[in-house]
TIMI-514832 format. One record per residue (C-alpha): residue in three letters; x, y, z. Coordinates in pm, 1 decimal, always signed. Layout:
BEGIN
@residuo=ALA, x=X, y=Y, z=Z
...
***
This chain:
BEGIN
@residuo=MET, x=+983.8, y=-1056.0, z=+1034.0
@residuo=THR, x=+1040.4, y=-743.6, z=+1225.0
@residuo=TYR, x=+787.6, y=-446.9, z=+1137.7
@residuo=PRO, x=+906.7, y=-90.8, z=+1191.5
@residuo=VAL, x=+696.0, y=+20.0, z=+1469.9
@residuo=HIS, x=+418.7, y=+234.3, z=+1313.8
@residuo=LEU, x=+349.3, y=-33.6, z=+1128.3
@residuo=VAL, x=+330.4, y=-273.3, z=+1415.0
@residuo=GLU, x=+64.2, y=-34.0, z=+1557.4
@residuo=LEU, x=-147.5, y=-43.1, z=+1254.3
@residuo=ILE, x=-111.5, y=-379.2, z=+1303.6
@residuo=GLU, x=-253.2, y=-405.4, z=+1615.9
@residuo=GLU, x=-514.7, y=-179.3, z=+1547.7
@residuo=PHE, x=-689.5, y=-390.7, z=+1311.5
@residuo=GLN, x=-672.5, y=-699.0, z=+1520.3
@residuo=GLU, x=-839.6, y=-543.0, z=+1757.5
@residuo=VAL, x=-1173.3, y=-520.5, z=+1508.4
@residuo=GLU, x=-1335.3, y=-849.8, z=+1479.7
@residuo=ASP, x=-1637.9, y=-702.0, z=+1248.6
@residuo=GLN, x=-1501.2, y=-764.3, z=+864.9
@residuo=MET, x=-1691.6, y=-462.7, z=+754.1
@residuo=GLU, x=-1579.9, y=-241.5, z=+1067.1
@residuo=ARG, x=-1243.5, y=-329.4, z=+898.5
@residuo=LEU, x=-1315.9, y=-223.1, z=+597.9
@residuo=GLU, x=-1445.4, y=+75.8, z=+684.4
@residuo=MET, x=-1121.5, y=+124.4, z=+853.5
@residuo=VAL, x=-932.7, y=+61.2, z=+500.9
@residuo=PHE, x=-1132.6, y=+360.7, z=+326.1
@residuo=GLU, x=-1015.6, y=+569.6, z=+596.0
@residuo=MET, x=-677.4, y=+491.5, z=+510.4
@residuo=ALA, x=-723.4, y=+631.8, z=+184.6
@residuo=ASP, x=-641.9, y=+994.2, z=+357.7
@residuo=GLU, x=-252.5, y=+850.5, z=+420.6
@residuo=VAL, x=-166.9, y=+858.1, z=+48.3
@residuo=LEU, x=+35.2, y=+1119.9, z=-71.5
@residuo=VAL, x=-203.0, y=+1230.3, z=-375.9
@residuo=LEU, x=-37.4, y=+1174.4, z=-715.7
@residuo=ALA, x=-248.4, y=+1411.8, z=-957.7
@residuo=VAL, x=-422.2, y=+1252.5, z=-1232.9
@residuo=ASP, x=-238.3, y=+1485.4, z=-1504.1
@residuo=VAL, x=+73.4, y=+1241.5, z=-1379.5
@residuo=TRP, x=-79.7, y=+890.8, z=-1419.9
@residuo=SER, x=+43.3, y=+704.2, z=-1716.8
@residuo=ASP, x=+120.1, y=+391.8, z=-1861.8
@residuo=GLU, x=+419.6, y=+337.2, z=-1574.1
@residuo=THR, x=+261.6, y=+435.1, z=-1291.4
@residuo=ARG, x=-25.1, y=+194.9, z=-1406.4
@residuo=ILE, x=-97.9, y=-76.8, z=-1155.7
@residuo=LEU, x=-136.7, y=-396.9, z=-1407.1
@residuo=GLY, x=-399.8, y=-620.0, z=-1268.9
@residuo=CYS, x=-570.1, y=-396.2, z=-1083.0
@residuo=GLN, x=-954.5, y=-385.1, z=-1113.7
@residuo=SER, x=-958.8, y=-36.6, z=-1071.3
@residuo=GLU, x=-798.7, y=+277.6, z=-1204.0
@residuo=ALA, x=-479.5, y=+277.1, z=-986.0
@residuo=HIS, x=-114.7, y=+435.9, z=-987.7
@residuo=VAL, x=+186.2, y=+457.3, z=-792.1
@residuo=LEU, x=+455.0, y=+675.7, z=-828.7
@residuo=VAL, x=+784.4, y=+554.1, z=-597.8
@residuo=THR, x=+1032.5, y=+805.0, z=-570.5
@residuo=LEU, x=+1347.3, y=+858.0, z=-288.5
@residuo=ASP, x=+1356.7, y=+1179.9, z=-112.1
@residuo=ASP, x=+1663.2, y=+1234.5, z=+83.0
@residuo=GLY, x=+1726.3, y=+850.6, z=+50.7
@residuo=LYS, x=+1406.1, y=+752.8, z=+205.9
@residuo=VAL, x=+1141.5, y=+602.0, z=+0.4
@residuo=LEU, x=+842.1, y=+816.2, z=-63.5
@residuo=MET, x=+517.0, y=+660.9, z=-251.1
@residuo=SER, x=+222.6, y=+845.7, z=-404.4
@residuo=GLY, x=-57.2, y=+724.4, z=-562.2
@residuo=GLY, x=-423.7, y=+727.7, z=-640.8
@residuo=ALA, x=-709.5, y=+550.4, z=-766.4
@residuo=ASP, x=-1037.1, y=+538.3, z=-888.7
@residuo=ALA, x=-1170.2, y=+345.3, z=-617.5
@residuo=GLN, x=-1164.5, y=+460.6, z=-208.5
@residuo=LEU, x=-1073.5, y=+112.0, z=-95.6
@residuo=VAL, x=-806.2, y=+48.6, z=-356.9
@residuo=GLN, x=-690.8, y=+412.6, z=-227.1
@residuo=GLY, x=-667.8, y=+297.1, z=+117.0
@residuo=LEU, x=-492.3, y=+7.7, z=+43.7
@residuo=MET, x=-243.2, y=+282.1, z=-72.7
@residuo=GLY, x=-262.1, y=+421.3, z=+232.1
@residuo=ILE, x=-160.6, y=+103.2, z=+424.1
@residuo=LEU, x=+103.7, y=+46.8, z=+167.6
@residuo=SER, x=+230.2, y=+404.1, z=+225.1
@residuo=ILE, x=+251.5, y=+373.8, z=+574.1
@residuo=ALA, x=+406.0, y=+109.9, z=+604.7
@residuo=ILE, x=+716.8, y=+210.5, z=+368.3
@residuo=ASN, x=+738.2, y=+582.7, z=+325.7
@residuo=GLY, x=+1033.1, y=+694.6, z=+534.1
@residuo=ALA, x=+1176.2, y=+369.0, z=+495.7
@residuo=ALA, x=+1553.8, y=+342.1, z=+363.1
@residuo=PRO, x=+1514.5, y=+103.7, z=+33.6
@residuo=ALA, x=+1698.3, y=-190.3, z=+198.3
@residuo=GLN, x=+1437.5, y=-147.2, z=+447.2
@residuo=ALA, x=+1133.0, y=-142.1, z=+257.8
@residuo=LEU, x=+1235.7, y=-428.2, z=+52.9
@residuo=LEU, x=+1275.7, y=-666.6, z=+349.3
@residuo=LEU, x=+832.3, y=-596.5, z=+378.9
@residuo=SER, x=+683.9, y=-893.1, z=+274.8
@residuo=PRO, x=+241.7, y=-875.0, z=+195.4
@residuo=ASP, x=+220.0, y=-1095.3, z=+501.8
@residuo=PHE, x=+185.7, y=-761.7, z=+727.2
@residuo=ALA, x=-187.6, y=-754.0, z=+525.5
@residuo=THR, x=-288.7, y=-1075.7, z=+596.1
@residuo=GLU, x=-184.4, y=-1010.9, z=+966.3
@residuo=MET, x=-376.1, y=-694.3, z=+998.3
@residuo=GLY, x=-712.0, y=-956.5, z=+923.4
@residuo=ILE, x=-793.8, y=-735.1, z=+576.8
@residuo=LEU, x=-704.2, y=-991.5, z=+300.8
@residuo=ASN, x=-957.8, y=-1191.1, z=+397.8
@residuo=SER, x=-1234.6, y=-910.1, z=+420.9
@residuo=LEU, x=-1173.2, y=-821.9, z=+25.6
@residuo=SER, x=-1263.8, y=-1024.9, z=-291.5
@residuo=PRO, x=-1011.3, y=-1236.7, z=-438.6
@residuo=GLY, x=-963.7, y=-949.7, z=-701.5
@residuo=ARG, x=-936.8, y=-677.2, z=-488.3
@residuo=SER, x=-648.1, y=-907.2, z=-283.6
@residuo=ASN, x=-457.8, y=-986.3, z=-626.6
@residuo=GLY, x=-503.6, y=-610.2, z=-684.3
@residuo=PHE, x=-313.3, y=-546.3, z=-362.7
@residuo=ARG, x=-43.9, y=-801.3, z=-422.3
@residuo=ASN, x=+21.2, y=-644.4, z=-805.8
@residuo=MET, x=+30.4, y=-310.9, z=-589.4
@residuo=PHE, x=+289.0, y=-419.6, z=-401.7
@residuo=ASP, x=+484.4, y=-609.2, z=-648.3
@residuo=LYS, x=+482.6, y=-327.0, z=-856.2
@residuo=VAL, x=+605.6, y=-74.5, z=-516.1
@residuo=MET, x=+872.3, y=-299.0, z=-463.5
@residuo=LEU, x=+981.4, y=-312.5, z=-818.4
@residuo=GLU, x=+1006.3, y=+38.5, z=-835.2
@residuo=ILE, x=+1260.6, y=+26.5, z=-481.6
@residuo=ARG, x=+1442.0, y=-224.6, z=-653.8
@residuo=ARG, x=+1501.2, y=+4.1, z=-960.7
@residuo=LEU, x=+1597.9, y=+313.0, z=-772.7
@residuo=GLU, x=+1807.6, y=+158.2, z=-565.1
@residuo=ALA, x=+2033.4, y=-12.8, z=-850.6
***
């Protein structure tokens, strides 16, 4: 799959780091990349089901481009949201829908996570893609 340039750069940055703990630190740093979804907006509709943490995302369109905001009670989950938001924010819906969660595997982050956290990332990814499909319809 061909990724947007900014995502390719992020994948390469993560691939350059061999130490799994250092990669996890990088994920924590990605938490700052999330457009914050205020806690008072969190609802059953924004909740990511199957995530070990309390995590919420809201996907909207801004001038026809995908815009994801989110929040979580765990910085690791917030960091994973940051990575996903870098991958899709600013993309046209059709382009965002071409993305697969394989980019996270290529980054080497999923094998650094517990199975529950990896599954949570997949649930987050699936929810975001579902929301994009709804907006596109």
